[in-house]
SETI-340456 format. One record per residue (C-alpha): residue number from 1; x, y, z. Coordinates in steps of 0.05 Angstrom, whole numbers. Each point is the difference from the previous one (the first is absolute). Last residue first. Example, Ala and Ser with C-alpha at 12.3 -4.5 7.8 and 13.67 -1.06 7.14 Angstrom:
<rs>
  nr     c1     c2     c3
   2    273    -21    143
   1    -27    -69     13
</rs>
This chain:
<rs>
  nr     c1     c2     c3
 196   2355   2086   1540
 195    -11     57     41
 194     17     72    -22
 193     46     41     43
 192     60    -11    -53
 191    -47     34    -55
 190     -3     64     36
 189      5     49    -50
 188    -53    -30    -49
 187    -42    -25     61
 186    -21     81      6
 185    -68     -3    -35
 184    -18    -58     52
 183     19     44     55
 182     32    -44     54
 181    -29    -34     59
 180     48    -21     63
 179    -24    -34     59
 178     41    -16     54
 177      5    -46     68
 176     44     -8     59
 175     42     62    -18
 174     50     -2     57
 173     26     55     48
 172     54    -24     47
 171     -6      8     79
 170     16    -78     10
 169    -66    -16     25
 168    -21     28    -67
 167    -34     60    -21
 166    -46     -7    -59
 165    -28     19    -63
 164    -61    -38      1
 163    -25     24    -54
 162     44     36    -45
 161    -33     25    -61
 160     10     26    -64
 159    -53     22    -44
 158     -2     39    -72
 157     81    -11    -10
 156     34     20    -57
 155     62    -31     23
 154     48     58     13
 153    -58     48     32
 152    -28    -61     51
 151     73    -28     16
 150     20     69     18
 149    -58      8     41
 148     17    -65     35
 147     67     22     21
 146    -18     60     24
 145    -47    -44     45
 144     54    -43     21
 143     47     54     17
 142    -63     37     34
 141    -13    -68     38
 140     70    -10     29
 139      5     65     32
 138    -75      0     24
 137     19    -72     34
 136     70     27     25
 135    -43     61     31
 134    -54    -42     36
 133    -67     16    -35
 132    -47     53     27
 131    -39     -7    -64
 130    -13     70     -6
 129     75     10    -24
 128      2    -37    -64
 127     -2     60    -42
 126     65     27     38
 125     38    -61    -21
 124    -33      1    -73
 123     27     67     -8
 122     69    -21     21
 121      1    -65    -39
 120    -14     49    -63
 119    -66     -2    -43
 118     11    -35    -63
 117    -70      5    -44
 116     39     48    -53
 115    -51     33      1
 114    -36      9     63
 113    -24    -57     47
 112    -64      4     43
 111      8    -24     69
 110    -53    -37     37
 109      5    -20     75
 108    -48    -61     14
 107    -28      4     70
 106    -33    -63     18
 105    -76     -9     20
 104    -26     34    -55
 103    -43    -59    -21
 102     38     -1    -71
 101     67      2     29
 100    -21    -62     45
  99    -26    -35    -58
  98     63     14    -35
  97     45    -24     53
  96    -29    -72     15
  95     61    -40    -20
  94     56     41     26
  93     14     75     10
  92    -13     49     63
  91     54     58    -10
  90    -35     27    -55
  89     38     26    -64
  88    -30     30    -63
  87     37     29    -59
  86    -46     37    -54
  85     21      4    -73
  84    -29     55    -38
  83    -61     30    -29
  82    -30      4     73
  81    -66    -24    -24
  80     34    -54    -46
  79     40    -26     55
  78     61    -47    -30
  77     20    -36     62
  76     51     -8     51
  75     -5    -50     58
  74     26     -9     67
  73    -27    -43     58
  72     36    -13     59
  71      9    -65     49
  70     39      5     69
  69     34    -54     35
  68      9    -56    -52
  67     37    -67     10
  66     12    -15    -66
  65      0    -61    -53
  64     43     -5    -55
  63    -29    -11    -68
  62    -32    -48    -49
  61    -37     29    -54
  60    -56    -37    -38
  59    -13    -12    -72
  58    -61    -31    -40
  57    -61     15     46
  56    -61      6    -40
  55    -34     67      8
  54    -73      4     14
  53     11     29     75
  52     46    -53     16
  51      0    -67    -39
  50     47    -63     10
  49     46    -25    -52
  48     63     15     47
  47    -22     14     75
  46     -8    -69     30
  45     68    -20    -33
  44     34     62     24
  43    -18    -12     75
  42     18    -68     -9
  41     70     20    -19
  40      3     58     42
  39    -16    -53     60
  38     57    -43    -23
  37     40     55     -5
  36     -7     23     76
  35    -46     45     44
  34    -49     17    -58
  33    -47     57      4
  32    -53      5    -56
  31    -24     55    -45
  30    -60     -9    -42
  29    -36    -29     54
  28    -72     44    -11
  27     17     58     49
  26     80     -2    -19
  25    -18      8    -77
  24    -35     66     14
  23     21     40    -56
  22     -4    -36    -73
  21     51     -2    -60
  20     25    -72     17
  19     63    -24     23
  18    -22    -45     56
  17     48     14     66
  16     40    -58     34
  15     36     36     67
  14     59    -24     29
  13     27    -32     65
  12     81      0     -4
  11     62    -19    -47
  10    -18     39    -51
   9     28    -56    -45
   8    -44    -41     26
   7    -61     32    -12
   6     22     10    -73
   5     12    -73     -8
   4    -59    -20     33
   3    -40     53    -48
   2     38    -32    -62
   1    -20    -76     18
</rs>
């Protein structure tokens, strides 16, 4: 009933997503597209109580469906070998991004973040040059990546990944899926971020 209500309030096609701490939900049926509120309710009913990669689905997210033109990948990780956070970006995002990058068939830009880990938008705009993006996309991406770096630093994150980070048919840049992992030893500073 809640899923149908949210879908109705969004006023169009929606995506119903199982909220479990695991990737590749879409591959195993944990992400369902619904054209109307009744379809969203049916998807929610099927997902709740199911298991995905060994995790019980006890929460779902219902969000607006976007028409996507391009999918990007963006991530910041604490990299022990670099002894610093590492910003990663690829103009090829989506469900199989890890495999494509592991095979070396997709270029991934890498940037070591120096303290205080907050590169400027201008620095990031220049850093994105090898990707041959439209100027408007580079501008949106540089602003978004600067914001992600700020979130990473202020939230004591170990991982912040947005995949896909998508350009919609309307030209907007939207984070369609995100993972945030906070350093356990810093949770006392991040009480408001800890799930119930």
